[in-house]
Each structure stands twice: as structure tokens, then as C-alpha cells.
C-alpha positions in Angstrom: 0.0 0.0 0.0 2.8 2.4 0.8 6.0 3.2 -1.0 9.4 2.0 0.2 11.2 4.9 1.9 14.5 4.0 0.2 13.0 4.3 -3.2 11.3 7.6 -2.4 14.6 8.9 -1.0 16.4 7.8 -4.2 14.0 9.6 -6.5 13.8 12.7 -4.4 17.7 12.8 -4.4 17.8 12.3 -8.1 15.4 15.2 -8.7 17.1 17.6 -6.2 20.8 17.0 -7.1 22.4 19.9 -9.0 22.2 18.0 -12.3 18.6 16.9 -11.7 15.5 18.6 -12.9 14.9 20.6 -9.7 18.6 21.1 -8.9 18.5 24.9 -9.5 16.2 25.2 -6.4 19.2 24.3 -4.1 16.9 22.2 -1.8 19.3 19.2 -1.4 19.9 18.4 2.3 17.4 21.0 3.5 14.3 20.6 5.8 12.1 21.4 2.8 13.5 18.4 0.9 12.9 16.2 4.0 9.3 17.4 4.3 8.8 16.7 0.6 10.1 13.1 0.9 8.0 12.5 4.0 4.9 13.8 2.3 5.5 11.5 -0.7 6.0 8.5 1.6 2.8 9.3 3.6 0.5 10.2 0.8 -0.5 6.6 -0.4 -1.2 5.6 3.2 -3.3 8.6 4.0 -5.1 8.3 0.7 -5.8 4.6 1.3 -7.3 5.3 4.7 -9.4 8.1 3.3 -10.8 6.0 0.5 -11.5 3.1 2.9 -13.4 5.5 5.2 -15.7 6.6 2.4 -16.5 3.0 1.3 -20.1 2.1 1.9 -20.8 -1.5 2.9 
């Protein structure tokens, strides 16, 4: 249901490195980058709980 944290960290790192697509933002190793990675990790779990809560039996 969730995403593996190592995979999310790898993709966030690839995007935020200087040579990556978002490298010009200089967010690597900042609290903003950590919050972004945590939000990506948590989103599938929160969405799953939200959809299950709306399901009518």
C-alpha cells in the first residue's frame, strides 16, 4: 500500500541533485526536501485510509 522509503529517497535525491530537474532550487539536504520526501511517503497511506473510510458496505 505504501512506497518503500529507500526508493522515495532515491527519487527525491535524483530530482534535487544539482544536475537533476529541480537542482536549480538548491533544496538538497534542507528541511524542505525532507518534508517533501515524507509527504510522498505518507500520501499513499493517507489516501488509502481516506478511500476506505468513504466506502459504503
